[in-house]
MOPAC internal coordinates of N, CA, C and O (Angstrom, degrees):
PM7 1SCF
backbone

  N    0.0000 0     0.00 0     0.00 0    0    0    0
  C    1.4448 1     0.00 0     0.00 0    1    0    0
  C    1.5262 1   108.66 1     0.00 0    2    1    0
  O    1.2310 1   120.33 1   -49.71 1    3    2    1
  N    1.2960 1   116.97 1   130.29 1    3    2    1
  C    1.4558 1   122.58 1  -177.43 1    5    3    2
  C    1.5316 1   109.99 1   -84.83 1    6    5    3
  O    1.2310 1   121.46 1   -44.56 1    7    6    5
  N    1.3268 1   114.82 1   135.44 1    7    6    5
  C    1.4658 1   120.23 1   179.38 1    9    7    6
  C    1.5294 1   109.70 1   -73.19 1   10    9    7
  O    1.2310 1   121.12 1   -46.17 1   11   10    9
  N    1.3166 1   115.47 1   133.83 1   11   10    9
  C    1.4597 1   120.52 1   178.65 1   13   11   10
  C    1.5249 1   109.53 1   -79.21 1   14   13   11
  O    1.2310 1   120.38 1   -51.00 1   15   14   13
  N    1.3108 1   116.88 1   129.00 1   15   14   13
  C    1.4607 1   121.74 1  -179.09 1   17   15   14
  C    1.5221 1   110.10 1   -79.72 1   18   17   15
  O    1.2310 1   121.43 1   -34.00 1   19   18   17
  N    1.3252 1   114.87 1   146.00 1   19   18   17
  C    1.4634 1   120.83 1   176.43 1   21   19   18
  C    1.5177 1   108.91 1  -111.59 1   22   21   19
  O    1.2310 1   121.02 1    -4.12 1   23   22   21
  N    1.3014 1   115.66 1   175.88 1   23   22   21
  C    1.4563 1   120.92 1  -179.39 1   25   23   22
  C    1.5395 1   111.63 1   -64.08 1   26   25   23
  O    1.2310 1   120.34 1   151.94 1   27   26   25
  N    1.3277 1   116.96 1   -28.06 1   27   26   25
  C    1.4595 1   121.02 1  -176.88 1   29   27   26
  C    1.5254 1   113.19 1   -84.61 1   30   29   27
  O    1.2310 1   119.49 1   175.55 1   31   30   29
  N    1.3087 1   118.59 1    -4.45 1   31   30   29
  C    1.4630 1   121.26 1   177.60 1   33   31   30
  C    1.5254 1   112.33 1   -78.04 1   34   33   31
  O    1.2310 1   120.33 1   162.91 1   35   34   33
  N    1.3078 1   116.97 1   -17.09 1   35   34   33
  C    1.4556 1   121.56 1   178.75 1   37   35   34
  C    1.5354 1   108.78 1   -94.37 1   38   37   35
  O    1.2310 1   119.40 1   -62.88 1   39   38   37
  N    1.3495 1   118.75 1   117.12 1   39   38   37
  C    1.4726 1   121.07 1  -179.32 1   41   39   38
  C    1.5242 1   113.34 1   -58.49 1   42   41   39
  O    1.2310 1   120.25 1   151.11 1   43   42   41
  N    1.3230 1   117.13 1   -28.89 1   43   42   41
  C    1.4646 1   120.68 1   178.81 1   45   43   42
  C    1.5352 1   110.75 1   -63.74 1   46   45   43
  O    1.2310 1   120.58 1   139.54 1   47   46   45
  N    1.3248 1   116.50 1   -40.46 1   47   46   45
  C    1.4676 1   120.66 1   178.54 1   49   47   46
  C    1.5226 1   111.42 1   -68.45 1   50   49   47
  O    1.2310 1   120.45 1   143.44 1   51   50   49
  N    1.3313 1   116.75 1   -36.56 1   51   50   49
  C    1.4601 1   120.46 1   179.26 1   53   51   50
  C    1.5257 1   110.00 1   -65.08 1   54   53   51
  O    1.2310 1   120.21 1   138.28 1   55   54   53
  N    1.3404 1   117.20 1   -41.72 1   55   54   53
  C    1.4667 1   120.78 1   177.92 1   57   55   54
  C    1.5242 1   110.51 1   -63.93 1   58   57   55
  O    1.2310 1   120.22 1   140.44 1   59   58   57
  N    1.3220 1   117.19 1   -39.56 1   59   58   57
  C    1.4704 1   119.99 1   177.42 1   61   59   58
  C    1.5250 1   110.79 1   -62.09 1   62   61   59
  O    1.2310 1   120.76 1   137.64 1   63   62   61
  N    1.3070 1   116.15 1   -42.36 1   63   62   61
  C    1.4653 1   120.65 1   179.28 1   65   63   62
  C    1.5245 1   110.89 1   -64.05 1   66   65   63
  O    1.2310 1   120.29 1   137.72 1   67   66   65
  N    1.3267 1   117.05 1   -42.28 1   67   66   65
  C    1.4658 1   120.94 1   177.44 1   69   67   66
  C    1.5234 1   110.93 1   -61.63 1   70   69   67
  O    1.2310 1   120.45 1   135.40 1   71   70   69
  N    1.3230 1   116.75 1   -44.60 1   71   70   69
  C    1.4669 1   120.13 1   178.57 1   73   71   70
  C    1.5220 1   110.71 1   -61.26 1   74   73   71
  O    1.2310 1   120.28 1   141.41 1   75   74   73
  N    1.3295 1   117.06 1   -38.59 1   75   74   73
  C    1.4592 1   120.69 1   177.22 1   77   75   74
  C    1.5202 1   112.35 1   -63.86 1   78   77   75
  O    1.2310 1   120.51 1   138.49 1   79   78   77
  N    1.3275 1   116.62 1   -41.51 1   79   78   77
  C    1.4633 1   120.06 1   177.95 1   81   79   78
  C    1.5282 1   111.53 1   -65.42 1   82   81   79
  O    1.2310 1   120.74 1   138.15 1   83   82   81
  N    1.3320 1   116.20 1   -41.85 1   83   82   81
  C    1.4621 1   119.59 1   178.39 1   85   83   82
  C    1.5294 1   111.10 1   -65.75 1   86   85   83
  O    1.2310 1   120.17 1   142.12 1   87   86   85
  N    1.3176 1   117.29 1   -37.88 1   87   86   85
  C    1.4662 1   120.38 1   177.11 1   89   87   86
  C    1.5295 1   110.37 1   -64.10 1   90   89   87
  O    1.2310 1   120.19 1   138.70 1   91   90   89
  N    1.3264 1   117.24 1   -41.30 1   91   90   89
  C    1.4633 1   121.02 1   177.58 1   93   91   90
  C    1.5288 1   110.64 1   -63.28 1   94   93   91
  O    1.2310 1   120.51 1   139.88 1   95   94   93
  N    1.3345 1   116.64 1   -40.12 1   95   94   93
  C    1.4621 1   120.45 1   178.10 1   97   95   94
  C    1.5221 1   110.72 1   -62.01 1   98   97   95
  O    1.2310 1   120.50 1   135.42 1   99   98   97
  N    1.3221 1   116.66 1   -44.58 1   99   98   97
  C    1.4683 1   120.44 1   179.59 1  101   99   98
  C    1.5230 1   110.15 1   -63.05 1  102  101   99
  O    1.2310 1   119.91 1   137.46 1  103  102  101
  N    1.3246 1   117.78 1   -42.54 1  103  102  101
  C    1.4643 1   120.76 1   179.09 1  105  103  102
  C    1.5276 1   111.95 1   -62.43 1  106  105  103
  O    1.2310 1   120.39 1   139.51 1  107  106  105
  N    1.3140 1   116.87 1   -40.49 1  107  106  105
  C    1.4601 1   120.40 1   179.27 1  109  107  106
  C    1.5269 1   110.31 1   -67.63 1  110  109  107
  O    1.2310 1   120.45 1   140.64 1  111  110  109
  N    1.3320 1   116.74 1   -39.36 1  111  110  109
  C    1.4670 1   119.88 1   178.91 1  113  111  110
  C    1.5379 1   110.83 1   -66.22 1  114  113  111
  O    1.2310 1   120.22 1   141.03 1  115  114  113
  N    1.3242 1   117.19 1   -38.97 1  115  114  113
  C    1.4674 1   120.66 1   177.39 1  117  115  114
  C    1.5271 1   109.86 1   -66.92 1  118  117  115
  O    1.2310 1   120.28 1   138.34 1  119  118  117
  N    1.3197 1   117.06 1   -41.66 1  119  118  117
  C    1.4638 1   120.72 1   179.94 1  121  119  118
  C    1.5253 1   111.41 1   -63.81 1  122  121  119
  O    1.2310 1   120.38 1   148.74 1  123  122  121
  N    1.3245 1   116.88 1   -31.26 1  123  122  121
  C    1.4649 1   120.18 1  -179.82 1  125  123  122
  C    1.5229 1   111.39 1   -62.38 1  126  125  123
  O    1.2310 1   120.12 1   151.55 1  127  126  125
  N    1.3134 1   117.38 1   -28.45 1  127  126  125
  C    1.4644 1   120.86 1   179.95 1  129  127  126
  C    1.5321 1   111.43 1   -68.34 1  130  129  127
  O    1.2310 1   119.87 1   157.55 1  131  130  129
  N    1.3297 1   117.86 1   -22.45 1  131  130  129
  C    1.4582 1   121.38 1  -175.58 1  133  131  130
  C    1.5310 1   113.76 1  -106.70 1  134  133  131
  O    1.2310 1   119.72 1  -179.39 1  135  134  133
  N    1.3276 1   118.15 1     0.61 1  135  134  133
  C    1.4600 1   121.62 1  -176.56 1  137  135  134
  C    1.5262 1   109.85 1  -116.05 1  138  137  135
  O    1.2310 1   120.52 1   -46.46 1  139  138  137
  N    1.3260 1   116.61 1   133.54 1  139  138  137
  C    1.4623 1   120.74 1   174.65 1  141  139  138
  C    1.5231 1   108.08 1   -81.34 1  142  141  139
  O    1.2310 1   120.43 1   -59.89 1  143  142  141
  N    1.3411 1   116.77 1   120.11 1  143  142  141
  C    1.4593 1   121.25 1  -170.53 1  145  143  142
  C    1.5387 1   114.08 1   -84.89 1  146  145  143
  O    1.2310 1   118.77 1   168.47 1  147  146  145
  N    1.3222 1   119.95 1   -11.53 1  147  146  145
  C    1.4616 1   123.61 1  -179.09 1  149  147  146
  C    1.5345 1   110.78 1    51.15 1  150  149  147
  O    1.2310 1   120.91 1  -117.35 1  151  150  149
  N    1.3015 1   115.87 1    62.65 1  151  150  149
  C    1.4612 1   121.68 1  -174.11 1  153  151  150
  C    1.5226 1   111.49 1   -71.18 1  154  153  151
  O    1.2310 1   121.17 1   -40.07 1  155  154  153
  N    1.3189 1   115.37 1   139.93 1  155  154  153
  C    1.4596 1   122.08 1   174.94 1  157  155  154
  C    1.5267 1   110.80 1   -83.35 1  158  157  155
  O    1.2310 1   121.00 1   143.29 1  159  158  157
  N    1.3377 1   115.69 1   -36.71 1  159  158  157
  C    1.4582 1   121.67 1  -177.62 1  161  159  158
  C    1.5214 1   109.70 1  -118.66 1  162  161  159
  O    1.2310 1   120.68 1   -22.85 1  163  162  161
  N    1.3111 1   116.30 1   157.15 1  163  162  161
  C    1.4662 1   122.36 1  -177.03 1  165  163  162
  C    1.5331 1   112.00 1   -59.92 1  166  165  163
  O    1.2310 1   120.16 1   141.14 1  167  166  165
  N    1.3162 1   117.29 1   -38.86 1  167  166  165
  C    1.4627 1   121.27 1  -175.22 1  169  167  166
  C    1.5338 1   111.45 1   -65.84 1  170  169  167
  O    1.2310 1   119.69 1   154.00 1  171  170  169
  N    1.3130 1   118.19 1   -26.00 1  171  170  169
  C    1.4593 1   122.13 1  -178.67 1  173  171  170
  C    1.5231 1   112.71 1   -70.66 1  174  173  171
  O    1.2310 1   119.77 1   166.45 1  175  174  173
  N    1.3104 1   118.05 1   -13.55 1  175  174  173
  C    1.4560 1   121.31 1  -178.03 1  177  175  174
  C    1.5280 1   112.82 1   -81.51 1  178  177  175
  O    1.2310 1   119.43 1   167.62 1  179  178  177
  N    1.3236 1   118.70 1   -12.38 1  179  178  177
  C    1.4581 1   121.05 1   179.17 1  181  179  178
  C    1.5247 1   110.38 1   -69.09 1  182  181  179
  O    1.2310 1   121.13 1   -40.48 1  183  182  181
  N    1.3271 1   115.44 1   139.52 1  183  182  181
  C    1.4645 1   120.39 1  -179.92 1  185  183  182
  C    1.5251 1   109.70 1   -64.53 1  186  185  183
  O    1.2310 1   120.58 1   -51.50 1  187  186  185
  N    1.3110 1   116.49 1   128.50 1  187  186  185
  C    1.4586 1   121.69 1   178.33 1  189  187  186
  C    1.5162 1   113.92 1    83.55 1  190  189  187
  O    1.2310 1   119.87 1  -170.23 1  191  190  189
  N    1.3214 1   117.86 1     9.77 1  191  190  189
  C    1.4650 1   120.66 1  -178.53 1  193  191  190
  C    1.5240 1   111.72 1   -58.06 1  194  193  191
  O    1.2310 1   120.33 1   133.86 1  195  194  193
  N    1.3258 1   116.97 1   -46.14 1  195  194  193
  C    1.4631 1   120.21 1  -175.48 1  197  195  194
  C    1.5273 1   111.58 1   -68.56 1  198  197  195
  O    1.2310 1   120.08 1   147.67 1  199  198  197
  N    1.3202 1   117.45 1   -32.33 1  199  198  197
  C    1.4678 1   120.27 1   176.55 1  201  199  198
  C    1.5227 1   110.21 1   -67.91 1  202  201  199
  O    1.2310 1   120.35 1   135.51 1  203  202  201
  N    1.3219 1   116.94 1   -44.49 1  203  202  201
  C    1.4716 1   120.78 1   179.14 1  205  203  202
  C    1.5255 1   110.23 1   -66.54 1  206  205  203
  O    1.2310 1   120.51 1   136.38 1  207  206  205
  N    1.3181 1   116.63 1   -43.62 1  207  206  205
  C    1.4624 1   121.05 1   178.77 1  209  207  206
  C    1.5300 1   111.19 1   -60.43 1  210  209  207
  O    1.2310 1   120.29 1   136.15 1  211  210  209
  N    1.3219 1   117.04 1   -43.85 1  211  210  209
  C    1.4587 1   121.16 1   178.76 1  213  211  210
  C    1.5239 1   111.75 1   -64.52 1  214  213  211
  O    1.2310 1   120.39 1   138.97 1  215  214  213
  N    1.3312 1   116.86 1   -41.03 1  215  214  213
  C    1.4605 1   120.65 1   179.30 1  217  215  214
  C    1.5235 1   111.02 1   -63.92 1  218  217  215
  O    1.2310 1   120.72 1   133.85 1  219  218  217
  N    1.3262 1   116.23 1   -46.15 1  219  218  217
  C    1.4713 1   120.31 1   179.38 1  221  219  218
  C    1.5278 1   110.35 1   -63.22 1  222  221  219
  O    1.2310 1   120.13 1   139.91 1  223  222  221
  N    1.3225 1   117.35 1   -40.09 1  223  222  221
  C    1.4650 1   120.94 1   178.31 1  225  223  222
  C    1.5232 1   111.01 1   -63.79 1  226  225  223
  O    1.2310 1   120.53 1   137.62 1  227  226  225
  N    1.3247 1   116.60 1   -42.38 1  227  226  225
  C    1.4646 1   121.15 1  -179.75 1  229  227  226
  C    1.5227 1   111.24 1   -64.05 1  230  229  227
  O    1.2310 1   120.39 1   132.70 1  231  230  229
  N    1.3260 1   116.85 1   -47.30 1  231  230  229
  C    1.4669 1   120.68 1  -179.85 1  233  231  230
  C    1.5259 1   110.21 1   -63.96 1  234  233  231
  O    1.2310 1   120.20 1   139.35 1  235  234  233
  N    1.3225 1   117.23 1   -40.65 1  235  234  233
  C    1.4693 1   120.69 1   178.17 1  237  235  234
  C    1.5248 1   110.93 1   -62.15 1  238  237  235
  O    1.2310 1   120.43 1   138.20 1  239  238  237
  N    1.3155 1   116.78 1   -41.80 1  239  238  237
  C    1.4647 1   120.85 1   179.03 1  241  239  238
  C    1.5231 1   111.13 1   -61.20 1  242  241  239
  O    1.2310 1   120.14 1   138.20 1  243  242  241
  N    1.3285 1   117.34 1   -41.80 1  243  242  241
  C    1.4615 1   121.38 1   178.92 1  245  243  242
  C    1.5284 1   110.55 1   -65.27 1  246  245  243
  O    1.2310 1   120.18 1   136.07 1  247  246  245
  N    1.3307 1   117.27 1   -43.93 1  247  246  245
  C    1.4669 1   120.84 1  -179.73 1  249  247  246
  C    1.5314 1   111.29 1   -63.76 1  250  249  247
  O    1.2310 1   120.29 1   138.10 1  251  250  249
  N    1.3176 1   117.05 1   -41.90 1  251  250  249
  C    1.4677 1   120.92 1   178.09 1  253  251  250
  C    1.5264 1   110.20 1   -64.61 1  254  253  251
  O    1.2310 1   120.18 1   140.29 1  255  254  253
  N    1.3300 1   117.26 1   -39.71 1  255  254  253
  C    1.4681 1   120.69 1   179.00 1  257  255  254
  C    1.5291 1   110.82 1   -64.20 1  258  257  255
  O    1.2310 1   120.07 1   140.51 1  259  258  257
  N    1.3286 1   117.47 1   -39.49 1  259  258  257
  C    1.4660 1   120.40 1   177.83 1  261  259  258
  C    1.5240 1   110.84 1   -64.65 1  262  261  259
  O    1.2310 1   120.40 1   139.57 1  263  262  261
  N    1.3234 1   116.84 1   -40.43 1  263  262  261
  C    1.4575 1   121.04 1   178.30 1  265  263  262
  C    1.5296 1   110.44 1   -65.35 1  266  265  263
  O    1.2310 1   120.11 1   135.06 1  267  266  265
  N    1.3236 1   117.39 1   -44.94 1  267  266  265
  C    1.4604 1   121.08 1   179.01 1  269  267  266
  C    1.5232 1   111.63 1   -63.06 1  270  269  267
  O    1.2310 1   120.49 1   145.35 1  271  270  269
  N    1.3211 1   116.68 1   -34.65 1  271  270  269
  C    1.4657 1   120.08 1   178.20 1  273  271  270
  C    1.5221 1   110.50 1   -61.63 1  274  273  271
  O    1.2310 1   120.29 1   138.55 1  275  274  273
  N    1.3316 1   117.04 1   -41.45 1  275  274  273
  C    1.4625 1   120.48 1   179.22 1  277  275  274
  C    1.5266 1   111.25 1   -66.49 1  278  277  275
  O    1.2310 1   120.81 1   144.90 1  279  278  277
  N    1.3133 1   116.05 1   -35.10 1  279  278  277
  C    1.4654 1   120.60 1  -178.20 1  281  279  278
  C    1.5278 1   111.51 1   -76.39 1  282  281  279
  O    1.2310 1   119.92 1   137.18 1  283  282  281
  N    1.3383 1   117.76 1   -42.82 1  283  282  281
  C    1.4602 1   121.88 1  -171.17 1  285  283  282
  C    1.5219 1   114.94 1   -94.85 1  286  285  283
  O    1.2310 1   119.59 1   165.26 1  287  286  285
  N    1.3192 1   118.39 1   -14.74 1  287  286  285
  C    1.4599 1   120.73 1  -174.68 1  289  287  286
  C    1.5246 1   111.53 1   -68.04 1  290  289  287
  O    1.2310 1   121.20 1   -42.16 1  291  290  289
  N    1.3222 1   115.31 1   137.84 1  291  290  289
  C    1.4634 1   122.24 1   178.04 1  293  291  290
  C    1.5188 1   109.22 1  -107.71 1  294  293  291
  O    1.2310 1   121.33 1   -17.33 1  295  294  293
  N    1.3364 1   115.06 1   162.67 1  295  294  293
  C    1.4718 1   119.88 1   177.66 1  297  295  294
  C    1.5184 1   109.32 1   -65.37 1  298  297  295
  O    1.2310 1   121.42 1   -21.41 1  299  298  297
  N    1.3276 1   114.89 1   158.59 1  299  298  297
  C    1.4533 1   120.81 1  -176.80 1  301  299  298
  C    1.5192 1   112.31 1   -60.11 1  302  301  299
  O    1.2310 1   120.20 1   144.43 1  303  302  301
  N    1.3282 1   117.21 1   -35.57 1  303  302  301
  C    1.4666 1   120.48 1  -178.76 1  305  303  302
  C    1.5285 1   112.38 1  -100.88 1  306  305  303
  O    1.2310 1   120.11 1  -147.66 1  307  306  305
  N    1.3157 1   117.39 1    32.34 1  307  306  305
  C    1.4560 1   123.15 1  -177.54 1  309  307  306
  C    1.5319 1   112.00 1   -58.48 1  310  309  307
  O    1.2310 1   120.01 1   140.14 1  311  310  309
  N    1.3203 1   117.58 1   -39.86 1  311  310  309
  C    1.4615 1   121.66 1  -178.11 1  313  311  310
  C    1.5335 1   112.63 1   -92.50 1  314  313  311
  O    1.2310 1   120.29 1  -171.15 1  315  314  313
  N    1.2940 1   117.05 1     8.85 1  315  314  313
  C    1.4588 1   119.88 1   179.94 1  317  315  314
  C    1.5142 1   110.92 1   102.50 1  318  317  315
  O    1.2310 1   121.37 1    15.54 1  319  318  317
  N    1.3306 1   114.98 1  -164.46 1  319  318  317
  C    1.4642 1   119.90 1  -178.47 1  321  319  318
  C    1.4868 1   108.28 1   -71.02 1  322  321  319
  O    1.2310 1   120.10 1   180.00 1  323  322  321

């Protein structure tokens, strides 16, 4: 049986998607310069705070998921044959 290819199997499409995400990031960073953020805390007033905070949160989530996978993963034949 032949495996069905998806859009992400082509490296050209993956690069296009990455470029789109980076373009969106740049647009959001530029827009931040023109919007008053109404910060609750002093640290929120720094330019790019929300982008850095989101990146750190995302990376932390991935690291925690990798750790949980090692803790919770069972052997392939855990339920028997």
